[in-house]
N, C-alpha and C positions, 0 to 999 in steps of 0.2 A: 222271433215269429213262430218259430217251429213248436213254441209250446202255449202258442194261442190257438184255443179249440177251433173256432170259425177257419182259421188259416188251415188247420189238419183238415177239418171236415170239406173243404171247398177244393182241399187239393192244389193250392195256389203255389206258383214257384217261390222259392227261398227269398227272402228279404230280410232287412234289419232296420233298427233303430238307434242311433247314437244321439245321446244326449250329451251336451256339455254345460257344466254347471260347475259353481264355487262350492268350497267344504260347507258352507253354510246352506246351501239347497238352492242359490238363487240360480235361476236359469239362463244361460249366456246362447247357447243355440242348440241345433238339432239337426239330423239328417235320418231321413227314411228314404230307405231305398226298397221298393215294395212295388207290386202291381197296383196295389191300392193306396198308394202314398197320398194321393190327393184327397182322399176320405179321412184320412188319419191326421192330416196337418193342420188343419184349421183350428182343433182345442191346443196346439203347442202355440202357434200363432198368437191367439188370443192370451195366454199365459205369459208369453214373452212380453206382449203388449201392456198387460196390465202387472207386471213385475212378480208374477207368482212364483212359489219355489216350487221344488220336487214333493215336499208335503203335501202341497195343495193338489198337485195332479194325483199323489198318492190316494189320499182320502175322497176324492172325488167319485161319485158313484157311476159307474159305466154300465149300459146294457149288456147282457150277456145272450147270446154270442155273437159279438161283432168284432170286426178288424180293430177298432180304436181300444178295444179292450187290452191289447198290446201295448199301449201306451200307458194304461195304469198300472201293468203287470211291471212293468220296467220302471216306472217312478216308484212303485212300491219295493221292489229289490232294491234299488240304489237307495232309497230312505233307510231301509234295514240296515243296509252297509254303513250308512253313516252314522245311526245311532250306535251301531255295534263298534265303531273305530272310536269313539267319544269314550268321556268317563263313565258313562252308563253301560256302555259295552263291556268295559273292563269288570265293574261292578258285577255284570251278569254273568261273564266269561268264570270269574271267581267264585262266586255263587254256585254256578253248575258244577264247579270241579269239586266242590265241598258237599254237595248235596248228592251226586252221583257217583 
């Protein structure tokens, strides 16, 4: 939450999001501990109900600046980690060492 602009500007107390997912990005569950958790949980409930994956949450457009942007930021971070841990990530890291 401390990297979400709305959170910072409002001066809200600390909080966090924790997402449990499979290596393929399938969502299994999540926890939101924050003053605005009730406003943020609905999109995750919908994603779980519809069988969406991290990639769907990461690619979804979120309004800026809102508290729910924290959900998209987390999903994007996890998606990048997921991509970089696979074969494509190995290729990208190898290529970066060659060029850099």
